[in-house]
C-alpha positions in Angstrom: -104.3 -110.8 -34.0 -101.9 -107.9 -35.0 -100.5 -108.5 -38.5 -97.1 -107.7 -37.1 -97.1 -110.7 -34.8 -94.3 -113.0 -35.6 -94.7 -116.7 -36.6 -93.0 -117.5 -33.3 -95.6 -115.4 -31.3 -98.5 -117.0 -33.1 -97.0 -120.5 -32.5 -96.6 -119.7 -28.8 -100.2 -118.5 -28.5 -101.4 -121.6 -30.3 -99.3 -123.8 -28.1 -100.7 -122.1 -24.9 -104.3 -122.5 -26.1 -103.6 -126.2 -26.9 -102.1 -126.9 -23.5 -105.2 -125.4 -21.8 -107.5 -127.6 -23.9 -105.4 -130.8 -24.0 -101.9 -131.7 -22.9 -99.8 -132.9 -25.8 -96.7 -134.9 -25.2 -93.9 -134.2 -27.7 -91.5 -137.1 -28.1 -88.4 -136.4 -30.2 -87.3 -138.9 -32.8 -84.3 -141.0 -32.0 -82.2 -139.3 -34.8 -82.8 -136.0 -33.2 -81.8 -137.2 -29.8 -78.6 -138.8 -31.2 -77.8 -135.5 -32.9 -77.9 -133.9 -29.3 -75.6 -136.7 -27.9 -78.5 -138.1 -25.9 -78.4 -141.9 -25.5 -81.1 -141.9 -22.9 -84.5 -143.3 -23.2 -87.3 -141.5 -24.9 -90.0 -139.6 -22.9 -92.2 -142.2 -21.2 -95.5 -141.1 -22.8 -97.5 -144.0 -21.2 -96.4 -143.0 -17.7 -97.4 -139.3 -18.4 -100.8 -140.3 -19.7 -101.4 -142.5 -16.7 -100.9 -139.5 -14.5 -102.7 -137.0 -16.7 -106.0 -138.2 -18.4 -106.0 -135.2 -20.7 -102.5 -136.0 -22.0 -102.1 -137.3 -25.6 -99.1 -137.9 -27.9 -99.0 -135.7 -31.0 -100.5 -137.6 -34.0 -101.6 -134.6 -36.2 -100.4 -131.2 -37.1 -98.0 -129.4 -34.9 -99.6 -126.1 -33.9 -96.1 -124.6 -33.3 -95.4 -124.8 -37.0 -97.1 -122.9 -39.9 -100.0 -124.9 -41.3 -99.4 -126.6 -44.5 -102.1 -126.7 -47.4 -104.0 -129.9 -47.9 -102.2 -130.6 -51.1 -98.8 -129.0 -50.6 -96.6 -128.1 -53.5 -92.8 -127.6 -53.7 -93.3 -123.8 -53.3 -95.4 -124.4 -50.1 -92.4 -126.3 -48.6 -90.1 -123.5 -49.5 -92.5 -121.1 -47.7 -93.6 -123.2 -44.7 -90.9 -125.8 -44.0 -87.6 -125.1 -45.5 -85.1 -123.0 -43.5 -83.6 -119.8 -45.0 -83.2 -120.5 -48.7 -81.1 -117.5 -49.8 -78.2 -119.7 -50.8 -80.4 -121.9 -53.0 -82.1 -118.9 -54.6 -78.7 -117.3 -55.3 -77.3 -120.5 -56.8 -80.2 -120.9 -59.1 -79.9 -117.3 -60.3 -76.2 -117.9 -61.0 -77.2 -120.9 -63.2 -79.7 -118.7 -65.1 -77.0 -116.0 -65.7 -74.7 -118.7 -67.0 -77.2 -119.8 -69.5 -77.7 -123.3 -68.0 -80.7 -125.4 -69.0 -84.0 -125.3 -67.0 -83.1 -128.8 -65.6 -79.8 -127.5 -64.3 -81.3 -124.3 -62.8 -83.8 -126.5 -61.0 -81.0 -128.8 -59.8 -79.2 -125.6 -58.3 -82.5 -124.5 -56.8 -82.9 -127.8 -55.0 -79.4 -129.1 -54.4 -79.4 -128.4 -50.6 -83.1 -128.9 -49.7 -82.2 -131.8 -47.5 -80.0 -129.4 -45.5 -82.7 -126.7 -45.2 -85.6 -129.1 -44.5 -84.6 -132.6 -43.6 -81.2 -134.1 -42.8 -77.8 -132.4 -43.0 -75.4 -135.4 -43.2 -75.2 -136.9 -46.7 -77.6 -134.2 -47.8 -77.0 -134.7 -51.5 -78.0 -138.3 -51.3 -81.1 -137.5 -49.2 -82.0 -134.5 -51.4 -81.8 -136.5 -54.6 -84.0 -139.2 -53.1 -86.6 -136.7 -52.0 -87.2 -135.3 -55.6 -86.4 -138.5 -57.6 -90.1 -139.3 -58.7 -90.7 -135.7 -59.8 -87.7 -134.6 -61.9 -85.7 -135.9 -64.9 -83.0 -138.5 -63.9 -80.2 -136.0 -64.7 -81.4 -133.6 -62.0 -81.4 -136.4 -59.4 -78.0 -137.6 -60.5 -76.5 -134.1 -60.3 -77.8 -133.4 -56.9 -76.5 -136.7 -55.6 -73.2 -136.1 -57.3 -72.7 -132.6 -56.0 -72.4 -134.1 -52.5 -69.2 -135.9 -53.6 -67.8 -133.6 -56.3 -67.6 -130.5 -54.1 -64.6 -132.1 -52.4 -62.6 -132.5 -55.6 -61.2 -129.5 -57.7 -61.7 -129.4 -61.5 -59.3 -127.0 -63.2 -61.3 -127.4 -66.5 -64.1 -125.3 -65.0 -62.1 -123.3 -62.5 -63.4 -125.1 -59.4 -61.0 -125.2 -56.5 -61.4 -126.9 -53.1 -63.3 -124.3 -51.1 -61.2 -122.3 -48.6 -64.3 -122.4 -46.3 -64.0 -126.2 -46.1 -60.5 -125.9 -44.8 -61.8 -123.5 -42.1 -64.8 -125.6 -41.2 -63.4 -129.1 -41.4 -59.6 -128.5 -40.9 -56.7 -128.7 -43.3 -56.1 -132.4 -42.4 -59.7 -133.5 -43.2 -60.0 -136.5 -45.6 -63.3 -137.7 -47.1 -64.8 -141.0 -46.1 -63.9 -144.0 -48.2 -67.5 -144.2 -49.7 -67.1 -140.5 -51.0 -63.8 -141.4 -52.7 -65.4 -144.6 -54.2 -68.4 -142.6 -55.5 -66.1 -140.0 -57.0 -64.3 -142.6 -58.9 -67.6 -143.8 -60.3 -68.9 -140.4 -61.0 -65.9 -138.8 -62.7 -66.5 -140.6 -66.0 -70.3 -140.5 -66.0 -72.2 -138.9 -68.8 -73.7 -136.4 -66.4 -70.5 -135.6 -64.6 -70.6 -132.0 -65.7 -74.2 -131.6 -64.6 -73.1 -132.5 -61.1 -70.0 -130.3 -61.4 -72.1 -127.3 -62.5 -73.9 -127.4 -59.1 -70.6 -127.1 -57.3 -69.5 -124.3 -59.6 -72.7 -122.2 -58.9 -72.8 -123.4 -55.3 -69.5 -121.9 -54.3 -70.4 -118.3 -55.5 -73.8 -118.1 -53.8 -73.2 -117.0 -50.2 -73.6 -113.2 -50.5 -75.9 -112.1 -47.6 -76.5 -108.8 -49.5 -78.1 -110.3 -52.5 -81.8 -110.8 -52.4 -83.5 -113.4 -54.7 -87.2 -114.2 -54.6 -88.6 -117.7 -55.2 -91.0 -116.2 -57.7 -88.1 -115.9 -60.2 -88.2 -119.7 -60.6 -91.9 -120.4 -60.6 -91.9 -121.1 -64.4 -88.9 -123.4 -64.2 -90.5 -125.3 -61.3 -93.7 -125.5 -63.4 -91.8 -126.8 -66.4 -89.4 -129.2 -64.7 -90.9 -130.4 -61.4 -93.8 -132.8 -61.7 -95.9 -131.7 -58.9 -98.4 -134.5 -57.9 -102.0 -133.4 -57.9 -102.5 -135.1 -54.5 -99.8 -133.0 -52.9 -96.2 -133.9 -51.9 -96.5 -136.4 -49.2 -99.8 -137.9 -50.3 -99.2 -139.3 -53.8 -98.3 -142.8 -52.8 -94.8 -142.3 -54.3 -91.8 -144.2 -52.7 -90.7 -140.9 -51.0 -94.1 -139.6 -49.9 -93.3 -140.5 -46.3 -90.2 -138.3 -46.4 -92.3 -135.3 -47.3 -94.9 -136.2 -44.6 -92.0 -136.3 -42.1 -91.3 -132.6 -42.9 -95.0 -131.7 -42.7 -95.4 -133.4 -39.2 -91.8 -133.7 -37.8 -93.0 -134.3 -34.3 -95.6 -137.0 -35.1 -95.5 -139.8 -32.6 -95.9 -142.7 -35.0 
C-alpha cells in the first residue's frame, strides 16, 4: 500500500475487507448515544445475527483504528489513541521554560488526556484517576484540581478568568455547586500551587503556529511515569479497564 495513504484510507480498506469476510455489528456505548441526544434502544444485535449467520458483535480490536502494541506505553496512547495533543505539548514546554519540576512538567503534559482520549465532562477528575497508579500523588492532585481552579482567578500568579470561557460558556455562567465546594477545600491545600501552575501554563498554550514534539518529554515520562511492564490496560491496576476502553472503544462487552 502506498506510504502516502492516510490512516483513514487504510481503516476504510480494512473495514471493507472485514465486511467481506465477516459482518461485524458495531454497538455504541450508552454514554455515546446519550451525548448524541439519543434515548432510543441500542442496535438489536441478536436480531441482526438471526438474519445473518456471518454477523458478529465486535469483541476484539477495531480494524478502523490504528493497532496498539501488545504492551502499550503512555507514548503509544499519545501516538495511536489521543486526539491532537498540541495544547498539552505546548503546556508542558511552558512548564519547562518556567523551570518547574519534572513532576509539574508531567502534570502539564497530561492534564487534559481525558479530553483528548476518554471523556470531556469533568476531565480533570477522570484524567487524575487514569494516571493515579503511575505517578506521584502531587501530580494526580494537581490534575484533578486544575479542573476546578481554572474557574477562579488568582492575582498572586497573574491568573485571570479566561476570556475564552466568557465566549464559550456565556457571561452569566456559574459553576456547579460541587465545583465551588471543591474549590473551598482545595484553596488551602498544601499542593494548591501545583494545581494552580497547571492553569497558568494551560492558558498560554493555544498557539496553532507553535510545534512541539512529544520526544521533548521522553525523559520526563521515563523519570516520572511508572510504566507497567505488562502495558497500560493489562497490569491489573484499579484503572486498567479505563485504558482498555481506549484501546477497544467499540468492544461489545
